[in-house]
Every structure is written in structure tokens, then in C-alpha cells.
Backbone bond lengths (Angstrom), bond angles and torsions (degrees), N, CA, C in turn:
res aa  C-N    CA-C-N  psi(-1)  N-CA   C-N-CA  omega(-1)  CA-C   N-CA-C  phi
1 E - - - 1.454 - - 1.552 113.09 -
2 V 1.380 111.22 -51.12 1.430 117.94 179.07 1.522 111.59 -64.28
3 K 1.302 114.47 -38.54 1.507 119.18 179.20 1.558 107.72 -65.14
4 I 1.285 120.24 -40.54 1.468 122.14 -178.65 1.543 107.36 -66.32
5 L 1.272 116.82 -46.21 1.522 119.52 179.26 1.498 112.11 -60.39
6 K 1.319 116.10 -41.50 1.431 119.66 177.41 1.532 113.89 -63.48
7 M 1.342 113.58 -41.26 1.453 120.12 179.57 1.540 110.68 -66.51
8 L 1.320 115.87 -36.43 1.466 121.32 -179.55 1.527 110.46 -68.76
9 S 1.307 114.61 -42.54 1.489 118.92 179.53 1.550 112.94 -69.38
10 E 1.282 114.74 -30.08 1.531 117.56 -179.57 1.476 112.75 -93.08
11 S 1.302 119.54 -2.40 1.472 121.73 -177.70 1.540 110.08 -75.60
12 D 1.354 113.27 155.28 1.481 118.04 178.17 1.479 111.99 -75.95
13 D 1.253 115.74 -162.15 1.472 120.42 -176.65 1.516 112.99 -59.17
14 N 1.309 116.43 -44.65 1.533 118.89 -175.86 1.532 107.45 -105.84
15 I 1.358 114.09 109.78 1.452 118.18 179.67 1.557 111.86 -75.67
16 L 1.288 117.51 -17.86 1.428 120.25 -177.93 1.550 109.74 -71.68
17 D 1.271 119.69 -16.05 1.458 120.43 178.29 1.510 111.74 -87.27
18 D 1.312 119.84 -12.07 1.401 123.95 -179.06 1.531 110.87 -83.77
19 V 1.358 116.24 96.91 1.453 121.69 -176.88 1.544 113.08 -61.81
20 D 1.331 113.60 -40.65 1.477 116.08 -178.26 1.540 112.19 -62.61
21 L 1.338 115.09 -40.67 1.508 119.54 176.71 1.490 110.21 -62.54
22 I 1.305 117.71 -46.41 1.533 121.29 -179.40 1.508 110.72 -59.00
23 E 1.342 115.73 -45.29 1.444 118.31 178.43 1.504 112.87 -65.57
24 T 1.286 116.97 -40.43 1.486 119.62 177.25 1.482 111.39 -61.64
25 L 1.358 117.65 -40.25 1.463 122.17 -178.81 1.552 108.46 -66.24
26 E 1.328 118.03 -38.78 1.462 122.86 -178.89 1.554 108.96 -65.51
27 I 1.255 116.61 -42.16 1.466 123.03 179.95 1.518 109.15 -66.46
28 S 1.324 115.42 -39.86 1.457 119.21 177.92 1.531 111.54 -66.74
29 K 1.354 117.10 -39.00 1.457 119.25 176.06 1.521 112.44 -64.80
30 T 1.315 116.14 -43.31 1.475 119.63 178.09 1.549 110.86 -60.40
31 T 1.338 115.14 -44.47 1.493 118.21 -178.15 1.534 109.13 -65.08
32 S 1.339 116.16 -37.95 1.509 120.00 -178.62 1.526 108.13 -66.53
33 E 1.299 118.06 -40.79 1.530 118.41 178.23 1.512 111.52 -64.23
34 E 1.345 116.89 -40.67 1.482 120.58 178.89 1.569 110.41 -63.71
35 I 1.322 114.32 -41.48 1.480 115.08 178.13 1.507 113.02 -66.58
36 N 1.329 117.00 -39.08 1.497 118.26 177.35 1.495 111.65 -62.38
37 K 1.337 117.98 -38.34 1.506 120.59 177.44 1.501 111.40 -63.84
38 R 1.372 116.22 -42.58 1.413 117.82 178.98 1.562 111.57 -68.10
39 I 1.338 117.83 -35.64 1.468 119.70 174.09 1.533 113.29 -58.39
40 E 1.338 114.12 -43.94 1.487 122.12 176.40 1.563 110.45 -56.53
41 I 1.341 115.09 -49.83 1.466 121.83 178.71 1.497 109.38 -60.91
42 A 1.292 120.39 -41.97 1.440 123.13 179.65 1.550 111.94 -66.39
43 N 1.258 116.57 -36.87 1.516 119.50 177.16 1.522 111.32 -68.30
44 V 1.317 117.19 -38.75 1.462 119.31 176.92 1.518 110.68 -66.33
45 T 1.329 116.65 -42.46 1.451 121.56 177.99 1.550 109.73 -61.94
46 N 1.325 118.21 -42.80 1.458 120.47 178.98 1.500 112.83 -63.12
47 E 1.315 117.19 -37.24 1.503 121.22 175.40 1.512 112.85 -65.50
48 K 1.314 116.06 -38.02 1.480 121.70 175.92 1.563 109.26 -64.33
49 I 1.312 114.30 -48.28 1.478 118.14 179.52 1.544 112.28 -58.54
50 D 1.363 115.46 -45.14 1.461 119.72 178.92 1.530 109.86 -60.50
51 T 1.363 118.50 -43.38 1.444 119.52 179.53 1.491 114.35 -62.22
52 I 1.285 116.31 -41.23 1.503 121.88 177.95 1.458 111.13 -68.45
53 R 1.340 117.53 -38.89 1.483 122.57 -178.98 1.528 110.00 -63.35
54 E 1.315 117.69 -36.42 1.457 121.63 179.58 1.529 113.09 -65.07
55 V 1.351 115.34 -27.02 1.457 119.27 177.55 1.543 111.11 -65.72
56 Y 1.282 114.73 -34.14 1.513 117.38 -176.80 1.519 113.47 -90.05
57 R 1.321 117.25 -1.80 1.508 119.64 -177.84 1.547 112.06 -62.60
58 P 1.351 120.35 -43.47 1.431 118.70 178.15 1.535 113.50 -62.16
59 V 1.318 118.22 -35.89 1.424 121.19 176.45 1.567 113.36 -65.47
60 A 1.310 112.22 -40.80 1.520 118.73 178.51 1.505 107.84 -64.81
61 T 1.371 117.91 -39.53 1.458 119.31 -177.81 1.500 111.06 -67.00
62 R 1.319 118.65 -43.87 1.465 121.32 178.16 1.481 113.62 -66.06
63 G 1.394 115.71 -38.25 1.448 121.00 179.86 1.537 109.83 -65.29
64 S 1.343 119.19 -40.47 1.436 120.30 -178.69 1.568 109.22 -73.08
65 L 1.280 115.61 -33.78 1.490 118.59 174.10 1.467 111.51 -60.72
66 L 1.326 117.52 -48.52 1.452 124.70 -179.24 1.523 109.35 -59.24
67 Y 1.320 117.83 -43.79 1.441 123.41 -175.40 1.530 107.80 -62.89
68 F 1.341 118.37 -53.63 1.453 120.58 -174.38 1.459 114.27 -72.24
69 V 1.351 117.97 -24.45 1.492 118.31 169.29 1.548 113.48 -63.56
70 I 1.342 112.18 -46.88 1.439 119.36 -178.71 1.592 107.93 -66.85
71 S 1.256 114.77 -42.04 1.513 119.86 178.65 1.447 110.63 -58.85
72 D 1.311 118.02 -44.71 1.506 124.17 -175.54 1.532 111.51 -75.76
73 M 1.306 116.19 -15.87 1.509 116.49 179.46 1.513 111.81 -61.71
74 G 1.336 115.87 -27.24 1.499 119.66 175.91 1.491 113.82 -65.19
75 N 1.286 117.51 -24.39 1.465 122.98 175.78 1.525 112.10 -72.41
76 V 1.334 117.68 -27.99 1.439 123.81 179.48 1.481 108.64 -71.77
77 D 1.325 114.53 -51.62 1.461 119.87 176.45 1.577 107.40 -155.43
78 P 1.295 118.63 136.91 1.417 120.39 -178.92 1.505 114.33 -58.44
79 M 1.322 118.32 -22.23 1.417 121.78 175.87 1.554 113.18 -59.39
80 Y 1.305 116.42 -24.74 1.468 121.29 -176.55 1.499 113.28 -94.42
81 Q 1.300 118.99 28.35 1.432 122.32 175.32 1.525 111.61 -83.40
82 Y 1.269 118.08 122.17 1.520 122.64 -176.52 1.492 112.55 -114.46
83 S 1.264 116.46 153.44 1.472 121.02 178.31 1.477 111.68 -84.20
84 L 1.325 115.94 164.15 1.495 120.54 175.26 1.535 108.74 -63.57
85 D 1.298 119.04 -32.54 1.505 120.38 -178.67 1.552 107.70 -66.55
86 Y 1.318 117.31 -40.04 1.456 121.57 174.33 1.522 112.68 -57.58
87 F 1.312 115.37 -47.33 1.477 121.60 176.03 1.487 112.20 -60.29
88 S 1.301 118.98 -44.85 1.427 121.82 -177.83 1.504 111.30 -63.47
89 N 1.318 117.41 -41.73 1.498 121.54 174.98 1.517 112.49 -61.77
90 L 1.356 115.46 -44.74 1.404 120.30 178.81 1.508 112.30 -64.74
91 F 1.293 118.86 -40.19 1.421 124.85 176.68 1.521 110.83 -60.29
92 M 1.330 116.80 -46.65 1.454 120.44 -177.03 1.551 108.53 -64.74
93 K 1.389 118.03 -37.38 1.421 118.12 177.85 1.482 116.23 -67.16
94 C 1.374 112.76 -30.49 1.497 118.24 177.70 1.486 114.06 -72.52
95 L 1.333 116.61 -21.01 1.485 120.98 -179.92 1.492 108.29 -73.58
């Protein structure tokens, strides 16, 4: 962009005669088109990821609820303190 602006400011009266400027503009146009295609692909990919992520949201909600219930059981009575290994096993059984 800076190179193009510099070439435009330094060009003579007729910019159509400046072959380097025209080639630089063509390269810039091609690069811009490639970037736009990649942005479209990235947007489609983001939409797919968001859709798939929403499928797992109920599982995450239930998992966090299960974890915090078991974690808070220790506040009721110290006898109900469980290890992370216990929680992991319980979580896998619930799935």
C-alpha cells in the first residue's frame, strides 16, 4: 500500500505509462482477491465450529454442575470431600 502510494505520488502526468505501477496494482488486486477468499473460508469455518460447539454446551453445563455439587459437599460435612479422581470416574459414568 505504501509502495503504491509512493509510486502514484512520484509518477508523471500519465500514470498509464508507468508499467511498474500497473504491475504493482495488478499484484495488489490479486493479493486482495486471495485474502478475501480466505476470509470467506475462515467465516464458514467459524460458523461450523460455533454450531458444533453448541452441541456440547449441555454436556458442559451438566459437568460443571456435577463438579460444583460434589465440591460443595465438603462444606456440608468434611466426610464428603472427594478427590478429582473420584469426580473423573463419576463424570465418565454419567456420560
